[in-house]
N, C-alpha and C positions, 0 to 999 in steps of 0.2 A: 499518646492516642496514636496507634498504628493503623494508615489505610493501605489498601492496596489499588495501585492506580494502573487500570486497562483504557485502552480506546481503540477504536479502528477493527473491529471486530470482521466487519465488510460478511455476515453471514449470509452464505448463497450465492459468492463471489466465485465467477468462473476464470481461469487462468489458460489461455489458449484454447478454450471450450472445454477444459477438463473442470468439473465441479470439484469445488475444494469442500462442499459438506462435511465427507466423514472425515476428512484431516482437521474439518473446524473442531467436531464433536469429541475427536480425540484429545485434540488441544484444550478445549473447556474441560474436560476430565482431568486434565493435568494440573489446569489453573484451580479447581476444586481440592485437590489433593495439597496443591503449594498452599491454598487457603486455611486448610487443617492442622498444616503445620504451623503458619505464622501466627495462627488465630487473631486475624487483625479486627478493629472494632467496625469497619467500615470497607465497602468497595466503591470505587468511581470507577465509571465507566464513561469517557471521553467522546462519545459520539461517534457516530458512522456503525452502528449496531449492524446496519443490514448494509448490503451493495448496491440495493433499488431503492427509490421511493414506496415502490409497490413491490415489497417481498415476496418470494416465492412460500407456498405453504409450507413446505418442509423449514424454510430457514425460520420461519415464525415458529414452528413447535419446537425447534432447537433453541432459540431465544427463551421459551419459556420455560420449557425443562433447565434452562441454565438459572433461570430466576427462582425457579420453585426450589431448586437445590439451595440458593443462596440463601433464602426466606428459612427452610428449615432448620439452618445453621444460625436462624437469630441475628443477624449480619444486617447494619443498617448498608443499604446500596443507593447509589444514585447515580441517575442514567441521564443524560442530554442528548437530544438528537444533533447529528451532524450535517453536513450539507449533502451526504448520500441519503439519510432520512427524510421521512414526512414527518413534521414536526406534529401535525395532527393524530398518526399514526402513534407515535412514542408516547404522547400524552395521554391517550386513551386508556381509561380506568384508573387514571393516577390518584387521584382522590378514596377509590377503594383500596388499591395497594400501599398508600402511604399508613395505614395502620397495620400492615405487615413488615414497615421497614423499607419498605420498595418504593423510592422516589423517583418517579420520573418528570423530566422539565417539561412545564406547559409549554404552549407555543407562545414567543415571546411578543409583552402587551405592554411593558414599560416597568413593569413590576416584577424584581426578583427578590424575594423574601427568602432570607437562611432558614436550614433546617439548623436545631441548633443540639450538637452532641456534648456529654460531660466527661471527664476524668479528672483526677486526683488534682489536676491543675485548673480546673475550672471549666467556661465553655469554649467549645468550638465550634463556629460556623461556618456551615458548608451553603455557600453560593451556587447554582445552576443557571448557566448562562448558556443557551443552546447557540449551534451557527447562526449569526445573523449577519445581513449586508445593509450597507447605509440605509437602503430603502425602507427596511425594516423600522429603522429607528427613526427617520424621518416621519415616518406615518403617524408616531406615537407622539414625538415632541418637534411640533411643526415649525418654533421657534427657533432651535437648534441650529448652530452652524456646523453643518456635515458634509465635509468636501470626500471625504471617504472613508475606508474601515478605520482606520487610526481613531478618527472621532468619532463614528460611530459605537465603538467600544467604549472609547472614553467615556461618552455621555452616557452609554447605559452602566458602566461601572459608576459615575459620580451619581447617579439615580440609586445606586443600591444602597447608599449612605452609611457605608460599613464602618464597624464601631472600631477605632484604631487600639482601646484598651483590650480587645479579647483579638483570638487566635482565629483567622479569618483562610479559610481555603474557598478557592476559584476553582469549578468544573467548568470548562469551556472549550470552544470547537473553532480555532484560527489558526491561519497563518502567522506566525511570529516573523518579522524581519530577519534575515541572515538565517532562518532554519533550512537544514540540507535537506534538499527534496530527494525522492526516487521517483521511478517511471511509472508508476502503480497509483499515482495520486492524481487527483483533479487539478491541473493549472491552470491558473488564469493568465490570460497572454497578457505579456509585460510585467507582471507581478503586484496588479491592482490592487489585489486583496491583502497586500501587508499591511500588519498591525505592531506598531512599535511597540515594544516590552514596556514602556515608561507608565503606559495606561494600567498596569497590575500591581503598581506600588503598593497600592492597601493591603495586599493580599501577603500570609505568610508562605503560603504554598499554592502554585497556580498548575493543575492537571489538566494539561491540554491535548487535544487531539487534533488529528487531521495530519499530520507530517507520518510517514512508516518508519523512519530510523529512530531511534532510541536517542534523545539528545538534550542537551540544556540549552537554553536562550538566553543568552545574557548572563544569567547567576545560574546556582543550583535549585532556586525556589521556583523557578521556571521552568516546566520541564515537558518535553514528550517520552511517553513510555514506547512509542512504537506499537506496530502490528504483533499479534501473538504469532501470526504466520508470514513467511514471506509471500508475495502477490506479484512480486515481479522479480526477471534476473537481473535487476539492478540493485537488488537485496541481497543477492545471492551469499555475498561476505559479511552481511549482517548477522550480529547474534540477538536473536529475536528474546525477549524477555518482559516480567511484568516489574513494576516497581512498587518496591515497600517503602512507605513515608514514615517517618514518627515524629510528631510534634510533642514538646517537651514544655516545659514553662517558659514564658516572656519570647513566645516566638520562636524558641530554639529549633530550628528543623532541619533533620538528618533524611539520608535516603541511601540505599541499595537495590540493586535488581537481583532478581533470582532468574537462571537463565532455563528456558523452555526449550524440550527437544521434542520436534515434530513427528510425526509417524511416516513422513516423507520430507526429504529436504530439497532444495532447490540446488542442481550443479552443474557449471559450466565446464564442458568438455572441448578441449581443442585439439586437430591433429589429421593427420590422413586416414581414409577409411580403413588401410591395411593395418594401421596403429591401433583404431580405435577397435578394430574388430580381433584384433589378436587376443586369442584366449588366456595367452599370460598377463596381461594388461589389465581384462575387464574382470577376472576371476580372483584377483586381488582384493576387491573394493566390493561396496556393498549398493553401488550407484544402479546394479539392474532395477532396485527398488525405489528409487528416488525419481525427479520430477528432473528430465534433463534438456540442456538447452546444448545440441552440438554444434561446432563451426569444423567444417572439413576445410581443408586446404590442399587438398589434389585441384592440380590445375585444370582437370577435364571431370563433368560431371558425373557422377557414380547413377546408373539407372536404377529408379526406385530404391535410392539410398533411404529413404526415411520408412519404407516398409522392411527393409534387411536391416536396419541398425533397429527398430523396434524389437526385432527376434533376441536382441541382446538386450537392449535398454527399453524396457517395457513402457515406461512411461514417458516416451519424446516426446516433448512438448514444442519444440523448436529445432528448425535445422537451417545453418546458414555455411555459406561457402566465404572464404578469405582467401583467396588469391590474386593474382595479376589482373584477371578480367573484372572483380568485383572491387579491387583497389583503383582500379583506373577510372577517371572522370572525363575520359577522350569524349568530346561530340564528334559523333558519327557525320561525317561530311562528304560530298561528291567531289572526285578530282576534275578538273575543266578537262581531262582529255577520258572522259568516262567512254565517249563514244566511240573511239578507238582501242578499248578495249574487249576482250574476251568474256563470255560468261563466266569462265573460270576464274578470269583474272578481277573481275569485278566481284565476286564472292570471295576470293582469297584476301582481297583488300577488306570487305567489309567484316572478315573473321578475325584480322588481325588488330583492325580499331576496337572492334566488340570486346575482344578475350586480351588484347595487350600482347599479345604475340602470335606469331605466324602458326599456320597449320603444319601439324606434324606430316611425315612421308605416307603414313597410313592413310589420315584423313585427307591429304590431297589425291591420293589414288581413288579413294571412295568416290569423291566428288566428281572428278573427270568421268568417272564411270558412272554416275547417276545423271550427269548434263548430256554426257553421249547418249545414253539410253532415252532421256527425255526428248532430245533433237533428234532421234530416228524415230519416235513416236510422231512427233509434229510433222515429220514430212510425209 
């Protein structure tokens, strides 16, 4: 049996105030093309369908169109809610959609019934466990000893009563201990949402959502497929993909990835303003159409740098400086002889502490003239 593992679509997301809807519509079409090539038996969407619990109308329409396209291909589709989703909204209409092969996870109530698929080797049971917190499980199993997320997920799995004689797949959305995170994920302080991988032992494959970089957790059968798009510059070097899972007889599982090429990539550029605006540099690349994070290394701030750079890099998202001033962590303090210093000397001290270097001759001359003019006007 062949399954396509997706997660963390985050439809409706904005990155540095740029709407990603057009990029998401593009990548969903790429995924549909890939599905047409692979001809899987089912598609697993492991949570965070939307970026907000109350998604925009445009995001809902985009997902509706995607589900309709999947249903038209007579695929079995399994969708769970993630920590960014509203479980009630994801569950809406699930009983009607089941008849079309679109299975939406219900709000967690203690019972997780599998959907059975069949192939030449027998049944494959698909279990859908939406994002849960310890409080969700405690409210159902009041006598259970639940001290954290691992206990909560273990309790939920134990009550599934998984049949080891059959092949079993779990679709869930949690943070498994040891997974590598990126900046675009919602992080719990102190890692309190960790779930130990041992709780997933009954399953032949665990299709995880929540972590944005593709990776395995402890073994090849416990896997995050990652996001289909890059949602922070910490992911700039990631290679985004979908995971193609194949289950054969006796629980033999293999997987491979199919790389996704976005409409626009996320790119980080670093150098001086003169270097990054040199025609010989930027005309050799396609960065003008990408989402860009520029780090300028000039010691002096460039007036209206972001406006000027956007004339070349049209989708500039973020601008930083890396120089002596930004690398310095000096605490600006006053000297004991402040009262004996002139206004120019005081400003010169302040400038050096703030920028980790003294003023240049031109700056010093400008400041002296400004102070003299100010003093003359005050007299």
